[in-house]
N, C-alpha and C positions, 0 to 999 in steps of 0.2 A: 720719513725716517732717511738719516744721513747715507751718505756713500762715498766710497772713494771710488775718484776719476782722476783720470787725466784728458788734456785736450790741447793735439799737437798738431802741428804743420808738415808734411813730408814731400820729399818731389816722387815724383811718379816712379823712381827705379827706388825709393823706399829711406832715403836718407834725411836724417832730421836735423843734418848739421856737414859744413864741409871740413875740409883739411885743415890743419894746424891751428885749431881753434884755440884761443886764450883770451886773457883782458886785453891784448894789443889786437885783437881779430875774434872778436864775439863773432861767435856762430860759426867760424871761419869762412867769413864774408858771403853767406847765401841769403841772411834773411830777406834782402832786398826780391830774391826769386821764388821763395816756397811763402813769405809773408806779406806779399805783393795784395793781395786779396784785404787782409787786414787795415794795412796802410792805408788804404782808400774809404774805410769806413768812420763816420762821422763819431759812431759810440766808440771806437778805438780811443781817439784823441778826445774825446768829454771827459773818459775815466781819466785820463791824464792831466786832466783840467785846463787842457791846451785848445786852441783853434786849429783845425784841420778837416780832413777829409774829403770828399768829392760825393759822397752817396750815404741815404740812410735808407735803408731796405732789408731783406731776410737776413744777409750778413751782419748787419749790425745788430739785428734783434737777438740773432744769437751769439754775439759777443755779448750783449748786455745780460743774458738769460744765463751763461757760464758766470760771470761776475757774479749776479746776482746770490747764485744756489751755493756760492763759494763762502767757505764761512773761514779757514785756514788753508796755508801752503806747506808743502814740503817740498824741497828742492836738495840738489848736491852741492860738494864745494864748487866744484868748477864752473858751474853755473851761478852761483852765488860771486864768485870771484870776477867773472865777465860782467856781472850786472853793476858790482858794487861801485865802480867806477863812471857808470853811466848813466842808470837808473834816476829819474826824478825821484825828488823825498815822496814818500808816502804813497807808492805807484801800488802797492798790493793791499791795502786799506784794510790788512787784517793781518794776526801774526804769522810769520813765514818760521819755518823749522829745518834747520838748515844741517844737514850731514857732513860731519867732519871732525878729523881729529883732534884740531885745534879746540884748546879750550881758551873763551872767550867770554866776557861779561855779554849779556844781550846788547844790541843796537837798537835805542828807542827814538824812531822817528818821529817828528814832527807830523801830527794828524793820529791816524788810526794801524800805522804799520809798527812793528815790533818785530826785530830777527834774532831767534834764538836757536845758540851752535849745540848742537848735540853730539855727544861722542858716543852713546852706549847703543848705536844701531838703529834699525830700520822700522821695527816694533816699537819701541820707546818714542821715537819720532812721531808715531802714528797715533799711540796713545794721547800723546800731547797735544798734538794738532786736534784728536775729536773732542777733547775736552775743551779747547781755546773754540773750536766751530759751532758750539751752542747750538748743534743738531742742525745744522749746516752741512755740505758737503766737503768735505777734506781732496783737496786738487794736489796730485803730484806734480810738480809743476817743470821737472826735468832734471838734469838733461837726459840724454838717452838711457845711460847707467843705470840712474835712479830707479827710472822707471820701469827697465827691465828686471829689476831687484825684488819692486812690488808686485811685479805680473807674478814672476817667478817664487815668490814664496804665497803665491795665492791670495792676496789681497786687494783686488781692484775688482769693482763691482761693474765700472760701465767707461767706456771712452769715447772721445772724438777725433777722428782724424779728417784732416783737410789737405787732401792730395791734390799738389801744383801740378799745372801741364808742364813740367820741365824734367830734363834729365841732370842729374849733377854728375852721374859716372862714378864720383865716390866721396869718403866722408865717413859719417858715422851714421850706423842704420840705425833706425828705430827698435826692430825686431831682433837686433843680432842675438843669438844665444837664448830663446826663448823655449822654455820647454812646451813643446808642441801639444802635449798630452794631460796640461793642467786644466784647461778649459773647454766647456765649448761655448761657443760664439754666437750670436744672434744679431742682425741688423734688426736695428730698433726705427731709423728713421735715415732718411736720404736727401739733402737738400742742395739742389743745383746750382752752380754760381756759375760767372763769366771766368771768375780767374782761378776757380779752385772746385772738388766738389767735397761736402761735407758728409761725413756718415757718422753716424752714433752705432756704437756697438754694445749689448750686454753679451756681461760674463758670467757664466756658471758652473762652479767647480766641479769636474766630474768626480 
């Protein structure tokens, strides 16, 4: 059964991104700190169609599993604008639905990635993404505000958090403003790693 998921790395003090985030400063220049575990994995670079990575183990298998189960993506305008100038062609290999007020024709990339620009809210984006996913999961890619909107609307079934052993001190918190009474949470899986701790959570609406 198709699920609504997200999969995010955070610092130990709960930050998803750093300060002054924008197209000239993607993720507030903290990706190397909270995503270092991912950059070491062969599976990550293979997904990009590039050589790279130092190891193939439980971390790589997790990356492959999340990509394999995802049939469509949803993201906010800020995340899209940061990535548009830097991401390789066909990074997502699936349809991507961008929440924005900007009216824009779909951006069809080489391969199997098409970006659609959605102007009528998170439920509309989700409905379109579920149709595009064809039975696979829909991944709320980010940023933090977009994830928060879907959480507070009671629309998320499951998520992975990858907690990096670093303190950022400031930035954008992943769970800022979350409705604490919306869900009961259950830990489904814990995967230790040298550079992070992976925890998979199941959410059940109260």
